[in-house]
N, C-alpha and C positions, 0 to 999 in steps of 0.2 A: 486844761492841759493843752499846751501848744503842740501841734503836730510837726515833727521835724521835716526840714526841707533841705535837699541837696541839689544844687544847680551846677551844671557843668558849662563853663564858658569856653567855647572852642577858639575864641578870638579869631585872628586872621589865619587859620589853618584849615587845610582840607582841599582835596580834589574830588572829582566824582568817584574816582576809584577808591581813595582812601576813606571817604565817607561811607561808601557802600560796605567796606570791610569793617568799619567801626559799627555801623548799624547791625551787621550780622553778629558781631561779638556782643553788642549790647542786648540783642534779642535772646542770647543764650544765658544772660545773667539771672540769677535768682535774687530778687529784690525783697526786702522786708516790707510786710503789708502795711506797717504803721508809719511809713516815710513817703513823703511827696518827692518825686524825682523829675528833674527837668534838664534838658540839654538845649544849648543855645549856639547853633551853628552860624557860620557866615550866612548872610541873607540869600546868597545865591543858592544855597543847599537846603533852605528851609522846606521847600516842597518835597525834596528827595528824602529828607529825614522824616518828615510828617508821614509820608506814604510808607517809608520802610519800617517805621515803628508803630504802624497801625495795629491795634490789639494789645500792645505792650503797655504796661503802666508807666510810661515815661512821657511826660508832656514836652512840648516844644516851645521855646521862646526865642526872642531876638536880643541882639546885643545893643541896640539903639533904636530910636525912632525919631522922626522929625518933630519940630516945635509945633507944626500944624497938624491937627489930628486927621484930616481927610485929604483926599486927592487934590492936587492943584499944581500951580506953576512954581515948583521948588526942585529944580533940576538936581538929580543925584541923590535926593533924599527919599525916604520910604516912610509913608504915613502909618500911624498906629492902626487906622482902619484897614489898610492893606495887610498889615501884619496879622490882624485878627482874621481877615478873610482867608489868609494863608494857613490858618490853623494854630497861630501862636496863642498862648495863654499868658506868658510872662514877657516882660521886656526890661533889660537893664537901662537905668538912667543915671548919668553922672559917674560913670566908671572913671577911676582916676587917670587912665590913659587918655581919655577924652578931655578931662579937665586940664591935664598938664600939657599934652601934646597938641591939642586942638583948641585950647583956650576956652573951653566951655565954662561959663560963669554960673554961679549959684542961681541966678535969675533964668538962665536958659535951661538948667536942669529942672527947675520948678515948672516951666512951660512944658517940657517933655513929660514930666510926671502928670500933669494935667491932661495932656493929650492922650497918654496911654490909658488913663482911667476912664476918660470920656468915651473910649472905644471898647471898653470891657476888658482891657488888659490889666494884669496885675504888675504895676511898676516895682522894680527892685532898685531902691535908692542906695547908691553906693557912696559911702563916706569914708574918710581916712586921712591920716597925716603923713607928711614926708619925714625922712630921717632927721632933717634939720629941725623940723617943728617938734618932733618927739624930744630930741636932745635939748631943746630950748624950753621944754616943759609946757608946750602949747597943745598937746594932744586933745585934751578934753575941750579946750576952747575952739579948736578948729572943727572938730566933729560936731560940737554944738551949733556952731555957725552954719555948717552945711545942712544939718537937720532943720534949723530955724528958717532957712530960706524957703522950705516947703511949709513948715508949720505956721509961719507968720502970714504967708501968702494965701494959704488954702484952709487952714484950720486943722485941728487934731483929728477931726472926723475922717479925713482922707486915709489915715493910717490904718483904719479898720479894714481897708481893701488894698493893703500894700505890704511890702517886705522891706526891711532895711538890711544892707550888707556892710559890715565894718571891715575894711580892707586897709591895713597899714601899708602905705605906698612902698615903704622900705622893704616890705616882705614879699611883694608881688613879683614872682619870677626870679627871685634871688636865691631861693632855697632857705632863706631866713624865715622863721616863724615866730610870732609873738608867743610868749609863754601863755599857757592856759590862764594864769592869773592876770597877766597883762590884758589879754583879750577880754576876760570877764569884767575887769574894771571898766573898760570902755563900754561894753555891752550894758552893764548896769547903769552907767551914767546916762546912756541914751534912753533906756527905759524910764529912768527917773525924770529926764527931761519931758518925755511924753506924759508921765504920770502927773506931773504938775498941772497939766491941762485936763487929763481925763485918765483916771486910774484904771478903768475897765479896758479902754483901748490899749493902754500901755501894757497891761497884763497879757493881752491877746496877740499883740503884734509879734511877728517872727523876726528875730535879728540873727543874721548869719554871719559867720566868720570866714573871711577870705584872705589869702596871702600864703601861697605855697602850702596849701593843705594836702597832706599825704595820708595814706592809710595808717602809717605808723604813728601819727600824731593825732589822728582824728578822734579816737575814742576819748582821749583825755580832754581835748578841746570841747567836744560835745557833751562831756559829762558836767561842764560848768552850768550853773543854774539859769544863766541868761543867754546861753549860746544855743540856738535852735537849729543848727545845721551849718552847712557850708556852701560857699560860693568857690567852686573848684576850677582852677585854671588848667595848667598843663597836665595834671593827673587825670583830667577828665577825657583826654585823648587816648587813654588806655583803658579799655573796658574792664579789665580785671582789677586795676587799681581803683577805678571809679566805683566799681561794684563793692569793693571792700570798704570804701569810705561810706557808701550808702548803708552797708550793714552796721558799720560803727554807729551811725546816727540812729539806728533802730535798736541797739543793744542797751 
């Protein structure tokens, strides 16, 4: 039985004051015991969040890491080892905003995945198609290619210590959401791709859905057999909404 996971990606949002307020509200939440919960603030606020949530069953993650795992001459980047030292347990790799806006290639994403795991972090591999690709019937082809970039480079074994997040690019921040069946079809295809290499690992890997996840839609999405939780964007900045999504994952 896969344990549900709900991850809140705060993206480029927050000030010290607003983060303190969000921490206070998150501490007041009653969270389901059978769900793993993680929040991913901007790197500037990781220490504040780590300290503020101490003793609460909410892990802290990062939104990205450098291609090099350890400290070095890479100005402006943050190594996975530094994230681990700051108390992070998870890190996003390959989020669509970085793929599209910063031209991160599949090869770069695979290097970041490797860097994260080598430092004891759990990489959350983000995959997903654009609206143009979906309308062209290329969804499964695009997602399979993005998964294959890691699978072919590192082998299926690495997914025993990783999470995958399917985020249709056309649904991120738009208010649009894939129907539960649309999301399930892609999740099932990802699991089948891994199962072709190792059925046991495929059965155990958690695959999250992301893309304008809201409390009102969460229960139906999470009720699908291959959807194991959510990667939540804007809704994770509202503690009550985020808590409701977490409870939906535990129902």
